C-alpha positions in Angstrom: 111.0 76.5 112.7 107.7 75.0 111.7 104.7 76.9 113.0 101.7 74.6 113.6 99.3 77.5 112.8 100.1 77.0 109.1 99.2 73.2 109.0 95.9 73.9 107.2 97.2 76.3 104.5 96.2 75.1 101.1 96.8 76.3 97.5 94.6 74.9 94.7 93.1 72.4 97.2 96.5 70.9 98.2 97.9 71.2 101.8 101.3 72.8 101.6 102.4 71.1 104.8 102.4 67.8 102.9 105.5 68.9 100.9 107.2 71.6 103.0 107.3 73.4 106.3 105.9 77.0 106.2 108.0 79.3 108.4 106.0 82.4 107.8 103.3 84.0 105.7 103.3 87.8 105.2 100.0 89.3 104.2 99.8 93.1 103.9 98.2 94.8 106.8 96.5 97.1 104.3 96.9 97.2 100.5 98.1 100.4 98.9 95.6 102.8 97.4 95.5 104.8 94.2 94.0 108.2 95.0 92.4 110.3 92.3 93.0 114.0 92.8 91.9 117.1 91.1 94.4 120.0 90.8 92.4 123.2 90.3 94.5 126.3 89.7 92.2 128.6 91.5 91.8 126.4 94.6 94.5 125.9 97.3 95.8 122.3 97.6 94.1 119.5 95.8 90.6 118.0 95.7 90.0 114.4 96.6 88.1 112.6 93.9 88.0 108.9 95.1 90.4 106.0 95.3 90.8 102.3 94.4 92.5 99.6 96.4 95.5 98.1 94.6 96.4 94.4 94.2 99.0 93.0 96.5 101.4 90.1 97.0 101.5 87.4 99.7 104.9 86.2 100.7 105.4 82.6 101.8 108.7 81.5 103.5 109.2 77.8 103.0 111.7 75.3 104.4 112.3 71.8 102.9 114.2 69.5 105.2 114.6 65.9 104.2 116.7 62.8 105.2 117.6 61.5 101.7 118.3 63.0 98.3 115.4 61.1 96.8 113.0 62.6 99.3 114.5 66.1 98.8 114.1 65.9 95.0 110.6 64.5 95.4 109.5 67.5 97.6 111.1 70.0 95.2 109.3 68.5 92.2 106.0 68.4 94.1 106.3 72.0 95.2 107.0 73.1 91.6 104.0 71.1 90.4 101.7 72.7 93.0 102.5 76.3 92.0 102.8 75.6 88.2 99.2 76.4 87.4 97.4 78.2 84.6 95.2 81.0 85.9 94.2 82.1 89.4 93.7 79.5 92.1 92.4 79.6 95.7 94.9 80.2 98.5 93.5 79.6 101.9 94.7 79.8 105.5 92.3 77.1 106.5 89.8 79.4 108.1 86.9 79.2 105.6 88.2 82.1 103.5 90.2 82.2 100.3 91.9 84.7 98.0 92.6 84.2 94.3 96.3 84.1 93.6 99.1 82.8 91.3 102.9 83.1 91.0 104.0 86.2 89.2 107.8 86.4 89.9 110.4 84.0 88.8 111.5 81.5 91.5 115.2 80.6 91.2 116.5 77.1 92.0 117.0 77.1 95.8 120.4 76.9 97.4 120.9 74.0 99.8 121.4 74.8 103.4 122.6 71.3 104.2 122.7 68.0 102.4 119.0 67.8 101.8 117.4 71.1 103.0 116.7 74.5 101.5 114.8 77.7 102.1 112.9 79.6 99.5 110.4 82.4 99.2 107.2 82.3 97.1 105.4 85.5 96.2 101.7 85.1 95.2 100.1 87.8 93.1 96.6 88.6 94.2 94.8 90.9 91.7 91.7 91.3 93.9 93.0 92.3 97.4 90.2 90.6 99.4 89.6 87.2 101.0 86.2 85.7 100.3 84.1 83.3 102.2 84.1 79.8 100.7 80.4 79.5 101.2 77.7 81.9 100.1 74.8 83.0 102.4 71.2 83.3 101.3 68.4 85.4 102.9 64.7 85.2 102.0 62.2 88.1 102.1 59.5 88.4 104.8 56.7 90.9 104.2 58.6 92.6 101.4 61.8 93.0 103.4 65.1 91.1 102.9 67.2 91.2 106.1 70.9 90.6 105.3 73.7 90.0 107.8 77.2 90.6 106.5 79.8 89.3 108.9 82.7 90.4 106.7 84.6 93.7 107.1 83.9 95.0 103.5 80.7 96.0 101.8 79.4 93.3 99.3 77.0 93.4 96.3 74.1 91.1 96.7 72.5 89.0 94.0 68.8 89.4 94.3 66.1 87.1 92.8 62.4 88.1 92.6 59.5 85.8 91.7 56.2 87.3 90.4 52.7 86.0 91.0 50.8 88.2 88.5 51.1 90.7 85.8 53.4 93.4 87.1 54.5 96.9 85.9 57.6 97.4 88.0 59.9 96.2 90.8 61.9 98.5 93.0 64.7 97.5 95.3 65.6 100.0 98.1 68.5 99.8 100.6 66.9 101.2 103.7 70.1 102.6 105.3 71.1 104.9 102.3 67.8 105.2 100.4 69.5 104.0 97.2 67.0 102.5 94.7 67.0 100.3 91.7 63.9 100.5 89.5 63.1 97.9 86.9 60.1 98.6 84.7 58.0 101.8 85.1 55.7 103.1 87.8 52.0 102.8 86.7 49.9 105.8 85.9 46.4 105.3 87.3 43.4 105.5 85.0 45.2 104.7 81.6 45.0 101.5 79.6 47.3 98.6 80.3 49.5 97.2 77.4 51.9 94.3 77.4 55.4 94.7 75.9 55.0 91.3 74.3 52.1 88.9 73.8 52.8 85.2 74.1 51.6 83.4 71.0 53.0 80.0 71.7 54.5 78.2 74.7 55.4 74.6 74.2 56.6 72.8 77.3 57.8 69.8 75.3 56.3 67.3 77.7 54.1 65.6 75.0 54.3 65.2 71.2 50.6 66.1 70.9 51.1 69.4 69.1 53.8 68.2 66.8 53.5 66.4 63.4 56.1 64.9 61.1 57.0 67.4 58.4 58.4 67.3 54.8 59.4 70.9 54.8 62.4 71.8 52.7 65.5 72.2 54.9 69.3 71.6 54.2 69.6 69.0 51.4 72.1 66.8 53.3 69.6 66.0 56.1 67.3 63.0 55.9 64.0 63.5 57.8 62.3 60.1 58.0 63.3 59.4 61.6 61.1 59.8 64.6 61.1 61.9 67.8 59.9 61.2 71.3 59.8 62.6 74.8 62.9 62.2 77.0 63.0 59.5 79.7 62.7 62.3 82.3 59.5 63.5 80.6 60.7 67.0 79.9 62.0 67.6 76.4 61.8 66.3 72.8 64.6 64.0 71.7 65.5 62.0 68.6 64.1 58.5 68.9 65.0 56.7 65.6 67.3 57.6 62.7 65.1 56.4 59.8 66.3 54.5 56.7 67.5 57.2 54.3 71.3 57.5 54.1 72.5 61.1 53.8 75.3 63.0 55.7 72.9 63.7 58.5 70.2 61.3 59.6 67.3 62.4 61.8 63.7 63.6 62.1 61.8 66.8 61.3 58.6 67.8 63.1 56.4 70.8 62.8 54.2 73.0 65.0 51.9 75.7 63.8 51.2 79.1 65.1 47.6 80.3 65.7 48.4 83.5 63.9 51.1 84.8 61.5 53.6 87.3 63.0 55.4 90.2 61.4 57.3 91.2 64.5 58.3 88.3 66.8 60.8 86.8 69.2 61.5 83.0 69.2 63.3 81.4 72.1 64.2 77.7 72.4 65.9 76.0 75.4 68.3 73.4 74.1 70.5 70.7 75.7 73.4 69.3 73.8 75.8 66.9 75.4 78.2 64.2 74.3 77.9 62.1 77.5 81.1 60.4 78.6 84.8 60.9 78.8 87.2 62.4 76.3 90.1 60.6 74.7 90.6 56.9 74.1 89.7 55.0 77.3 91.7 51.8 77.3 91.0 50.4 80.8 87.6 49.3 81.8 86.5 48.1 85.2 85.1 44.7 84.6 84.9 43.6 88.3 81.5 42.5 89.4 80.4 43.8 92.8 78.5 41.8 95.4 77.2 43.6 98.4 78.4 41.9 101.6 77.1 44.5 104.2 75.7 48.0 104.5 73.0 49.8 102.6 72.3 52.8 100.3 70.0 55.7 100.7 69.4 58.7 98.3 68.5 62.3 98.4 68.5 65.3 96.0 71.1 68.0 96.7 70.9 71.6 95.4 73.8 72.5 93.2 73.3 76.3 92.7 73.6 79.2 95.1 69.9 79.8 95.1 67.2 77.4 93.7 63.6 78.6 93.2 60.8 76.6 94.8 57.6 76.9 92.7 54.0 76.0 93.4 53.8 73.7 90.3 56.1 71.7 88.0 56.7 74.5 85.5 58.3 78.0 85.3 54.8 79.2 84.7 54.0 78.7 88.4 54.8 81.3 91.0 57.8 81.2 93.3 57.2 80.0 96.9 60.7 80.5 98.1 64.3 79.4 97.5 66.8 76.8 98.7 70.5 77.4 99.4 73.3 75.4 97.7 73.9 72.1 99.5 70.3 71.8 100.8 69.2 68.2 100.9 65.7 67.1 99.7 64.7 63.7 101.2 61.7 61.8 99.9 61.5 63.9 96.7 59.6 62.5 93.8 61.0 63.2 90.3 58.6 63.5 87.4 58.8 65.2 84.1 62.0 67.0 85.0 60.8 68.3 88.4 61.2 67.1 91.9 58.2 67.5 94.3 58.6 67.6 98.1 57.1 69.1 101.2 58.1 72.8 101.6 56.8 74.8 104.5 53.7 72.7 104.8 53.0 72.9 101.0 54.0 70.8 98.0 56.9 72.6 96.3 58.6 71.9 93.0 62.2 72.4 92.0 63.7 71.9 88.6 65.8 68.7 88.5 68.3 70.5 86.2 69.7 72.2 89.3 69.6 69.1 91.6 71.9 66.1 91.7 70.9 62.7 93.0 73.3 61.8 95.8 73.8 58.3 97.1 74.7 57.8 100.8 76.6 54.5 100.5 77.8 52.4 103.5 78.0 49.2 101.6 81.0 46.9 101.5 81.3 44.8 98.3 83.7 42.2 97.0 85.5 45.0 95.2 84.9 48.3 96.9 84.9 49.6 100.5 84.6 52.9 102.4 87.8 53.9 104.2 88.8 56.8 106.3 92.0 58.9 106.0 94.0 58.9 109.2 96.1 61.9 108.1 96.2 64.5 105.4 96.5 62.3 102.3 97.7 63.3 98.8 95.4 62.3 96.0 97.7 61.5 93.2 97.3 61.2 89.4 98.9 57.7 89.4 99.8 54.9 91.8 103.3 56.0 92.7 105.1 58.4 95.0 106.4 60.4 92.0 102.9 60.9 90.5 101.5 64.5 90.7 99.5 65.6 93.7 96.2 66.8 92.4 94.4 67.4 95.7 94.9 66.8 99.4 92.2 64.9 101.3 92.0 66.1 104.9 92.2 63.9 108.0 89.0 62.0 108.8 87.5 62.1 105.3 85.7 59.1 103.9 86.9 57.7 100.5 85.3 54.9 98.5 88.1 52.9 97.0 88.6 49.8 94.9 90.1 47.2 97.2 90.1 44.3 94.8 93.4 45.6 93.3 96.4 47.0 95.0 99.0 48.9 93.0 102.6 48.4 94.1 105.2 51.2 93.9 108.9 50.6 94.8 110.9 53.9 95.0 114.6 54.3 94.3 115.3 53.7 98.0 113.7 50.3 97.9 110.7 51.5 100.0 107.5 49.7 98.9 104.1 51.5 99.0 100.7 50.2 98.1 98.0 52.3 96.4 94.2 52.0 95.9 92.3 53.7 93.1 89.2 55.7 94.0 85.9 54.0 93.0 84.0 57.3 93.2 85.1 60.9 92.8 86.2 62.9 95.8 85.2 66.6 95.4 84.9 65.9 91.7 88.3 64.3 91.3 89.5 60.8 90.6 92.9 59.5 91.6 95.0 57.1 93.7 95.7 57.1 97.5 98.4 55.4 99.5 96.9 52.4 101.4 99.0 53.2 104.5 97.2 56.5 105.0 93.8 54.8 105.2 92.0 52.9 108.0 88.9 50.8 107.9 86.0 52.1 109.9 82.6 50.5 110.5 79.3 52.3 109.6 80.8 55.2 107.7 78.9 56.6 104.8 80.3 58.0 101.6 78.1 60.4 99.5 78.5 60.6 95.8 76.6 61.9 92.8 74.9 59.2 90.8 76.5 59.3 87.3 76.1 57.5 84.0 78.6 54.8 82.8 81.6 56.4 81.1 81.7 56.1 77.3 83.7 58.0 74.7 82.4 61.5 73.9 84.7 62.8 71.2 83.2 60.6 68.4 79.6 61.5 69.0 77.9 63.9 66.6 74.6 65.7 66.6 72.7 68.7 65.5 69.5 70.2 66.9 67.9 73.0 64.7 64.8 75.1 64.8 63.6 76.4 61.5 61.3 79.4 61.1 59.0 79.3 58.0 56.4 81.5 56.4 53.0 79.9 55.6 54.2 79.4 52.0 57.4 77.6 53.0 59.9 80.5 52.8 62.8 79.8 55.3 62.9 82.9 57.5 65.6 81.9 60.0 67.2 79.1 61.9 68.6 78.4 65.4 71.3 75.7 65.4 73.4 73.9 67.9 75.7 71.2 66.5 78.7 69.0 67.0 79.9 68.0 63.5 83.4 66.6 64.5 84.0 62.9 64.8 87.3 63.4 66.6 86.5 66.3 69.0 83.7 67.1 71.3 83.0 70.5 69.8 79.5 72.0 70.2 78.9 75.2 68.2 75.9 77.6 68.0 74.7 79.3 64.9 71.8 81.6 64.1 70.7 82.3 60.5 68.4 84.9 58.9 67.3 83.3 55.6 70.5 81.6 54.4 72.9 84.1 56.0 74.6 83.3 59.3 74.4 86.3 61.6 75.8 84.7 64.8 78.4 81.9 65.2 81.2 80.7 67.4 84.5 82.2 66.3 86.8 79.3 67.4 88.7 77.4 64.7 88.8 73.6 65.1 92.4 72.3 65.1 93.6 69.2 63.3 92.8 66.0 65.2 95.6 64.1 66.8 97.4 61.6 64.5 98.1 58.0 65.0 101.1 56.6 63.0 101.3 52.8 62.3 104.3 51.1 60.6 103.6 47.8 58.8 105.8 45.5 56.8 104.6 43.4 53.9 106.8 41.5 51.4 109.8 43.3 52.6 108.3 46.7 52.1 107.7 49.2 54.9 104.6 51.4 54.9 103.4 54.1 57.2 99.7 54.8 57.7 98.3 57.9 59.3 94.9 58.0 60.9 93.0 60.4 63.2 91.9 59.5 66.6 89.8 60.9 69.4 91.3 64.3 70.4 89.3 65.6 73.4 87.0 68.6 74.0 87.3 71.9 72.2 85.4 75.2 72.4 83.2 76.9 75.0 79.8 75.5 74.3 80.2 71.8 75.1 77.7 70.2 77.6 75.3 72.9 76.5 72.3 73.8 78.7 70.7 77.1 77.7 68.8 79.2 75.3 69.0 80.4 71.7 66.8 83.3 70.5 66.1 85.3 67.4 64.1 88.5 67.2 62.7 90.6 64.3 61.1 94.0 65.0 60.3 97.0 62.9 62.2 100.2 63.6 61.8 103.3 61.5 59.7 101.2 59.1 62.4 98.6 58.4 63.0 95.1 59.9 65.9 94.9 62.4 67.2 91.5 63.6 68.9 90.4 66.8 70.0 87.0 68.2 71.6 85.6 71.3 72.9 82.4 72.7 73.1 81.8 76.5 74.9 78.9 78.2 73.8 78.2 81.8 75.6 76.1 84.4 74.3 75.6 88.0 71.8 78.4 87.4 74.4 80.9 86.4 75.0 82.4 83.0 78.6 81.4 82.1 78.8 82.2 78.4 76.9 84.5 76.1 77.2 85.7 72.5 74.8 88.1 70.8 74.3 90.4 67.8 71.9 93.2 67.3 70.7 95.9 64.9 71.3 93.5 61.9 69.4 94.5 58.8 69.6 93.9 55.0 67.3 94.3 52.1 68.1 90.7 51.1 66.6 89.3 54.3 63.2 87.7 54.1 60.2 89.9 55.1 57.5 87.2 55.1 55.3 86.7 58.2 56.2 83.9 60.5 53.7 81.0 60.1 55.1 77.8 61.5 58.2 76.3 63.1 60.0 73.0 62.4 62.4 71.1 64.8 65.1 69.0 63.3 67.4 66.6 65.4 69.9 64.4 63.6 73.4 62.8 63.7 76.1 61.8 61.3 76.5 58.5 63.1 75.1 55.2 61.9 73.5 54.4 65.2 71.9 56.1 68.2 74.8 55.0 70.4 77.1 57.6 68.7 74.4 60.3 68.6 74.9 63.3 70.9 72.4 63.6 73.7 70.2 66.5 72.5 66.7 67.8 73.4 64.5 70.9 73.3 63.1 71.5 76.7 60.7 74.3 75.7 59.8 76.7 72.9 58.4 80.2 73.2 57.1 82.5 70.5 56.1 86.1 71.4 54.5 88.8 69.3 56.3 92.1 69.8 53.8 94.9 70.4 55.1 98.2 69.1 55.5 100.7 71.9 56.6 104.3 71.4 57.5 106.9 73.9 54.2 108.7 73.1 52.1 105.7 74.0 49.7 106.5 76.9 49.7 103.0 78.3 50.9 101.2 81.5 53.2 98.4 80.3 53.2 95.0 82.0 56.8 93.8 81.9 56.5 90.8 84.3 53.9 88.0 84.6 53.2 85.1 86.9 56.1 82.7 87.1 58.7 85.2 85.9 62.0 85.4 87.7 63.9 88.7 87.8 67.5 88.4 88.8 69.4 91.6 89.7 73.2 91.3 89.7 74.4 94.3 91.8 78.1 93.4 91.3 78.0 93.7 87.5 75.2 96.3 87.4 72.9 94.2 85.2 69.5 92.5 85.3 68.0 89.3 83.8 64.4 88.3 83.2 64.2 84.5 83.0 67.9 84.4 82.2 67.6 86.9 79.4 69.3 90.3 79.7 66.8 93.1 80.5 69.1 96.0 81.1 66.8 98.1 78.9 64.1 97.9 81.7 66.5 99.3 84.4 65.7 103.0 85.0 68.6 105.3 84.1 68.4 106.9 87.6 68.9 103.6 89.4 71.8 103.3 92.0 73.3 99.8 92.4 74.2 99.5 96.0 76.4 97.5 98.4 75.5 96.0 101.7 77.9 97.2 104.4 79.1 94.9 107.2 76.5 94.3 109.9 72.8 94.2 109.2 71.0 95.7 106.2 67.4 95.8 105.0 66.4 95.8 101.4 62.8 96.7 100.6 61.1 94.9 97.6 58.4 97.2 96.3 56.0 96.3 93.4 52.4 96.4 92.4 52.6 92.6 92.9 52.2 92.4 96.7 52.9 88.6 96.7 56.4 88.7 95.3 58.9 86.3 96.8 62.5 87.5 96.9 65.8 86.2 98.0 69.4 87.6 98.2 72.7 85.8 98.1 76.0 87.3 99.3 79.6 86.2 99.5 81.3 87.9 102.4 84.8 89.4 102.0 87.6 90.7 104.2 90.7 92.8 104.0 93.3 90.5 105.5 93.0 86.8 105.8 92.9 86.5 109.6 
């Protein structure tokens, strides 16, 4: 029997009701627990010492009942394709909650109940025994208090972000219900001098080339330096403008910026972007249709793409935080300039970084080639224009799709049934594919919203390197930060950090051989086979890089110690890091840092095949030696700084840089129980602006 209550069940974004009838879903009432006990010989019984909740399995009983053998085999293949996934995927009962799951047990070929029907049981392994809300919730502070409402039935760890408006010694977070506290920094001692942990020597916002001059400094010999640099079209970042005329392996430009003082102990941070814009592989089909609008119109707005986006009082991270916007928030009438979008926020002019916004087009136009259409039932989005193509997502009933109507794809199955397919013109939930025309209906005045994207070009064959050289005043190379893609056949971006000529940090992935193309030719009766490489896709973890590289030298016990870190950021979250610390050697350079050079170049012969690279900002700090005996109050935070406290992973970040060393050893990372909770934000900065984000969770999916 098919139960209607399971019609909205999805796995990996696909409605299971499209390929089978769900008879029953069994979810454990409560997961088993592993109890830790202490057996003490001198005490009767045992002592309870805590527990953990174990993983569990969800059992799905499925019926496939068809009228023809073709339909039966099709449903079996589609079901196999849905559950044949790599890694954990979202399983949802259609109630706004999901649990991460995948198949663990073997599924044997089902035995037929009749000619074209069978029953089978699928067991999903769920390593984390909780259902989570699909959407996060954000709460903002008022008068130093963050009021949180947790409607789940399990405690959750918040992610808290604090913006500072002045020099600050400490920040304390206190959960009012339990008194648990987290202290970052140190309480001030009245009447003693104030000392900063670091002193900013240089901050270059990379919005003009005023402070930069072309350089002839000695760098790697295979790099030409007679090209030019300019500011990006967005007005925020330095990019390569021309390649120059010298022909070496790498062609590019080298520019220099001086420091006002030489530094013995320092930290250099650079925010780089490195992207090979386009698609991977060899695209062979291009859409050459011209579009003429026959009706409708377009409007645009900016949409927040991160869980929490800071609103600042000015167009720079130097300005204080005014508040935060939740993911999905729409900014209408925003004005983009120099990488920031300004708009009216609570009666003031607020600014958000355009890096965390996407320009969305609300499109109701009808053209000679494209049209908005509405699904009249749950509709499979397939990888190709045929009934046998893989289902990659299910589009729910009543959803708007923008399709190419100038071309219909015909599919005739083995039963002689003819179906017609349209190809999507714009992505639906980030996915392109084909939909059956019979599942669509035209509707007037419907609007389709999509992210404005660049024209697709190949990405694999783009190359580029962006490098920051550290020099002493007499030209000794002290270090280098590098982010490069040197492969003409893969999109493969790789970070490296050098001290002198020694690499102390690099990606540990090995690039495989590119794909081969074999061509057989005949000439004068002789057959020859030629082998050539061709575009082979993306490789590695650092592609589409948006983040920070840093290098630090400080004196510990009278010798120089080096550390380095690379951080990749996506949608405001740190998604990949690699770091080294306590690196020292007598062979490393010990000269003072005097100036910095930026090199951007490519192996290509033209700018069209140069990776999209830029430096968005550069920061150089002098490290002020501080010992435990110092009688000073230390200012750890300043105006514009953002402190993020991740209570789930017990860590803290200052401006996306780990600052766990500032977390007091007696801190207690807390959870917000279900119901209402209050978190106090305490600091010597009385104008801090804080926000907290939670994702609710439940035991049981109902």
